[in-house]
N, C-alpha and C positions, 0 to 999 in steps of 0.2 A: 415674233411669237417667242414668251421666253421658255425657257426648260421646265420651269414649275408650270407654266400652261399647258405645256404637250404633255407632261407627264401627267396631270389631271385627267385628259383631254383622252391619254391612251390607256389609261387604267381600267381595268373590268370590275363593274359594281353589281353587285348581286342583294336584292331587296327581297326579304321573307315577308309576304303578306301584301294582297292588292287591297286593301282599305284605303281609307283615304290619307292615313300618313304615309304608306306605301307608294301610292302611285303619284301623290303630289311630289315626294321627294325624288322619284323616279323623275317626274316632270320637269322639275328644280336641276336635277342633275344635266337633263341633256338640253335645256335651254342656256346652261352655263357653259353648254359645248363637249360634254361628255359623250363618246361614241360608242362606247359597250356598257349598256345597262339594261339589266335582266331582272324581271319579278317576276318570283313564283308565288303559287297560292293553292294551299289544299282544296279548295272548292273547285269543283269539275263546270262550275256557271258561274261567270264574272259580267256583272258585281254577285258578289255570294249573296244568295237570299236569305241568308242566317248571318251576314256581317252586319257588327256594331254600326256600319257606316252606311247600310242600306236599309231604309224603310222608305215611306209613302213621304216622311217629311223630318225635318229636323230643324228646331229654332234657331236662328241667326240675332244673334243679340250682343250689344256692348255693354251691359247691364251689371256689371261684377265690382266687387269691391278694391281687387287689385287694379291699380292705373295701368299695369301693362297687360293685362288682358283685354282691357276698354281700348288700348291703342291697339292690339292684333285683332280685335275684333271689327274696328272702325276700317284697318287697313283691309280685311278680308271683304267687307262689305262692297268696296270700292271694287275689288279685286270679282266680286260674284257679279256686280252689274257689269264690268267690263269683259269678264272672261267666259262668264257663263249667262248670256242675255236669255230671258224668259224662265230660268231656273230658279230663281232668287224672286219671292214677293215680300214686298215691302209693305206687309199689313199693320206694322207697329206693335211692339210689346208690352202690353200693360203689366208691370211689376207692382207686385203688392207685399205687404209686410212692415211690421214695425221693428224688426231686425236693425241692428248696427249695419250689417252687411247691404241691406236694400238702401240706408241714407247714403253709404258710401258709395253705393253705386250711382246713385242720382247727381254726387259731387263729380265722378269720374266722367260721366256722361256731358254733363255741362261743360267741364273744362274740356271734353273731347268734339265738342261743337254738336253733339247729337240735338236733334229736335224734339223738345220735351215738352209735354201738358201734365201740369202739377193736379191730381185728383185726390185732396185730402179728405174729402167727404161723400156721401152718397149723390148728393147732387151733380157735382162735378163728373162723377164716376158715370152716372146714367148717360148725362149729356156726349159720351164716347161713343155711344151704341145709338142704333136704330130703334126707332118708338116702336118698332114692330115687334120686337124681342123681347118676350118677359127675363128680367133679371131676378136672380136671388140674392142670396146672402153671401156677400164678398167679404169675408171674415176680416181682413186686414184693414178694412173702409167703415168707419162707423160714423155715425150722425153725430158723434162729438169729435169735433174738427181738432181739439187738440190730443185727442188719441191715434185719429186715423191717420195712415200713411199711404200713399202709392201715385205712381206716374206713368205716364204713356208714354214710351219712347217712340215717335213716329219713326225714326230712323234704322228700324229694325224690322224683323218679320221672320219668315222661315223660307225655306228653300227644300225642292223635290229631291231626296237624298237619293233616291234611286236613278233618276236622271242624271243628275249629278255625276254621280259615280260613273254611270255609262259614257257620258261626256268625258268626265276626266281618262277613264281607261283610252277613249279613242284619242283623245289628244298625245298621251304617251306612246300610241303606236304611230299616230303620224310624225312624230319627231324622230321615229328610227328605234324606239324602245321595245322591247321583247318581252311579251306578258305568257307567262305558261301557267295554266290552269291545271288542277288534277294532280298538283307535285305536293306532295306532305313531308314535312320534317321528321323525320325519326331520332338522330342523333346529331350532335353537332361537338366537333373537336378541335382543340385548340394545340399547337406549338408552343414554345415558351413564351411567357408573359402574354400568352393570350393571342398571339401571331399564329400564322399560317394555319386559317380557318378551314377547314372541310366540313362539309354537310352529306350526312347520308339520307338520302331520301327516297321515297318510292315514288313511282309515275305511275299513271294510270293509261294503259296502251291504249283503251278503247274508253272516253270520257263518259259513254253512256251507259257503262257496266261497270259494275263493283270489282269484278275480277279482274283478270290479266294486267296484275301488279308487277311492276319491274323495281328493283333496287340500284340505286347509283351513287355515284359520290362526285357531287359538285364543288369547286371552288371558285374563287374571285378575289382579285386585288384586294377589295372591301366589300365586306358582308354588312349589310344594315338590316337590322330586326324590327319590323314595324307590325308584331303579330297581334297589339291589344290587349285583349282579356285572355287570350290564350296564351300569354308570356308565360304565367307562371307555371303551367303545366308543361310547358314545352320546354323550360329550362329549370329543374327542379333541384340541381345541383346546388348544396348550400353553400359551396365555394362561390360560385355567381353571386350570391346575394340575393336574387330576383324575389324569393318568396318573402324575403323579409321585407322588401319594399313596396310590394303590390300584393293586394287580393283579389280576385276575380269574383265581382257582384253583380245580380242581375237584376234590373230597373222592372217593375211591372208597366205594361202598355197595352192599352186595348183601343178599339174602333167601333165607331156605329156608323151606320148607313142613315141618310137621310133622305126625305121625298124632295122631288126636285121643287117645290114650294118652301119647303124650309131650307134648302140649298140657296134659293135667291137670298130668301131672308138672312141666312147667317154667313154668306160668303165672304161677307166685308168685316166680320168681327176681327180682332187683333188677337194674336197669341196673348193668352192669360197666364202668366205665372205667378201662384200663390206661395211666397217662402213663408207663409205661417204654416198651411197643411202639408207643404212639398205636393199640390195639385198643380198640372198645368194642362192646357187645352188648346187645341189647334183651331183656326178656321177650318171649313170644310176644304178638300181637293175638287178638281174636276169629275171625278168618278163619285162626289158626293159622300164620301169617306171621312168622317171627323173623328181625331184622332186625340187620347189624353194618355197621360202617364202620371205618375208618382215619383217624384224626388226625394230618395230617402237612403239610408245604408245599405239596402237592397237584401237579397239573398244570396248565399252561398250553395255550391254544390260539391260536398269534399269526394274525392275521388282518390282512392290510396294510391300513392307515389312508388315508384319503382328505385327511387333513390336509398342511399346507404341509412339514412336517417327514419326512414318507414314512416314519414310525414303524409296527412291527408292533404291534399290540396284543391283548393277550389278550381273548378274548371266548367267553362259555359256548357251549359245543358239546352241544345239547340235541336232543329230538326236533322241537323248532319248528323247527329249522335243519336237523338230518340225516335225520329220520325215526328208524327203530329203530337206524340206526348210531350214533345219539345217545346211545343206551343204554349203549353199550360202555363198558368201561374197561380200562384196562394191564393186560396180562398179568403183571406184576410185583405187581401191587395183587391179581390175584385169588391169586397164590399166598402171599401175606401175609393175606389177609382168610382164607382156607383153612387157614394154620397157627395164624393166632389162634383160631379156632374148634375145631380140634382139640386145642390147648392147654388151653383152659378146658373145655368141653363135648367131652370124647373121644368120646361114644355117638352124638355128632351131627354128628362131624367129616367123613363121607362124603356126606352129604346133597347133592345137587346144587345147585345155586344156581337158584334159582325167576327173581331178576331180579338185574339190576345196573344203576347209573346213577351218575353223576357229581353230584355236589351242589355247586354253584358258590357261592362266596362270595369275598369281598375278601381280599386280603392287603396289609398285616400282618391276621394274624387274629384278634389279641385286644383291639382296641379298635375301638370305635365312631369312622367318619367322620361327623360333623356338619360 
């Protein structure tokens, strides 16, 4: 073993945030031989109920206009199948849209070896669904084949996000990692040139109660911040430059519940992503919940910052900050979700929404901030 290897293994690593990025980073460090990996998260329950990584499902697709993301997604699908059996469901992803993005995505999928079927018109689209399912208006696929564009990527689908996060948590623990819920970051201090990092945190003595908070300082040789959409509000200091690079935005999500008969009819549909309208919709899960969302610029929730510039910073509004009020979405998005559902699956169009929420992410939406 080289001195560099021993140095890596003996260092202490502290990861802030037990979402998908935090826990996957912890797992990789442990697989590479690190012996002292600690993950902290503000949520008293993990997976965090209001975390962006945690929901009934997430799309797993390789259909991106950037070949790097296509390659990463194809690699991740292999890992889903190998390391998380039964959590990833290869339902296929129907990609719709006349934009250059969609056409580049098709080129990249083909180059990466994905199994795809072109659906340039209504007839070819209908052939991908059971005849028992009434289909509505798919805006990106028209009867005029010169205008319509779409394709079904059979090498994609969706994952049970909540189960995936629970499994990832357990894998980190089984490798010897330490995960501590109920620890909130209050302040972070740096030595010269951002070295000698120290974190001031509050810890819940009793995870079942809001009171009994204690303050402490924790340090590590390496600190990794994986706080997602909460990052700008946690690091408002302009010198750090976080608020210039990213803004927290909420994307609107809703679910409906199907009857047993409807579940049997719709459970084999693909994920549908309409890049024309931003509407996307999943197959129902085993609890008969069918989820849909709108992919667009999203909404911000401005909160006054305590930094010297007195800037308001968009901060996630969830159940942990606003209770059940944190589940509400803008009325305009309720209307858009309803319109999208009626447009694609008209027989389900009047089902009442079972739940709504805002899924918080960072803007710009299309690139990783590392």
